[in-house]
C-alpha positions as CSV (number, residue, x, y, z in Angstrom):
1,M,15.1,-6.0,6.2
2,Q,18.1,-4.0,4.9
3,I,20.0,-4.9,1.7
4,T,23.3,-3.5,0.4
5,L,24.7,-4.3,-3.1
6,R,28.2,-3.1,-3.7
7,M,29.6,-3.7,-7.1
8,G,33.0,-2.1,-8.4
9,A,36.4,-2.2,-8.8
10,A,37.0,-3.0,-5.5
11,H,33.9,-4.6,-4.1
12,D,31.4,-7.3,-5.3
13,D,29.2,-8.3,-2.3
14,L,25.8,-8.4,-1.2
15,T,25.0,-7.6,2.5
16,I,21.5,-8.7,3.7
17,N,20.6,-7.8,7.5
18,G,24.2,-7.8,8.4
19,S,25.1,-11.2,6.7
20,T,27.7,-10.7,3.7
21,F,27.7,-12.8,0.4
22,D,30.6,-12.5,-1.6
23,R,29.7,-12.5,-5.3
24,S,33.0,-12.4,-7.0
25,G,33.5,-16.4,-6.7
26,L,30.2,-17.0,-8.4
27,D,29.7,-17.9,-11.9
28,R,27.0,-16.0,-14.2
29,R,24.4,-18.7,-13.3
30,Q,25.0,-18.6,-9.6
31,R,24.8,-14.8,-9.5
32,G,21.6,-14.9,-11.6
33,H,20.0,-17.5,-8.9
34,L,21.3,-15.3,-5.9
35,A,19.5,-12.1,-7.6
36,G,16.4,-14.3,-8.0
37,M,16.3,-15.3,-4.1
38,V,16.8,-11.6,-3.5
39,R,13.9,-10.3,-5.7
40,D,11.5,-13.0,-4.5
41,T,12.1,-12.3,-0.8
42,W,11.8,-8.3,-1.6
43,S,8.4,-9.0,-3.1
44,Q,7.1,-10.8,-0.4
45,F,7.8,-7.8,1.9
46,H,6.8,-5.1,-0.6
47,N,3.7,-6.5,-2.4
48,I,5.6,-6.2,-5.9
49,P,4.8,-9.1,-8.4
50,T,7.8,-11.0,-9.4
51,P,8.9,-10.6,-13.0
52,K,7.7,-13.4,-15.5
53,K,10.6,-15.1,-17.6
54,R,10.8,-13.4,-21.2
55,K,10.2,-15.6,-24.1
56,R,12.9,-16.0,-26.3
57,K,12.7,-16.4,-30.0
58,S,13.8,-19.8,-31.3
59,R,16.6,-20.0,-34.0
60,K,15.7,-22.2,-36.8
61,N,18.0,-23.5,-39.1
62,G,16.9,-23.3,-42.8
């Protein structure tokens, strides 16, 4: 598996095994979802545990 991520002024794309995905048209949530899929796939091949979601402190009014 080969993954290339190019980010900068001229590029914003992700290439996985020759298939290129343009990230410039995605919103923040979609980019996060794409990153999660890449992390999950990467961890399956390399026995890396997937990160747990961090717990955020709630904002209480009062």
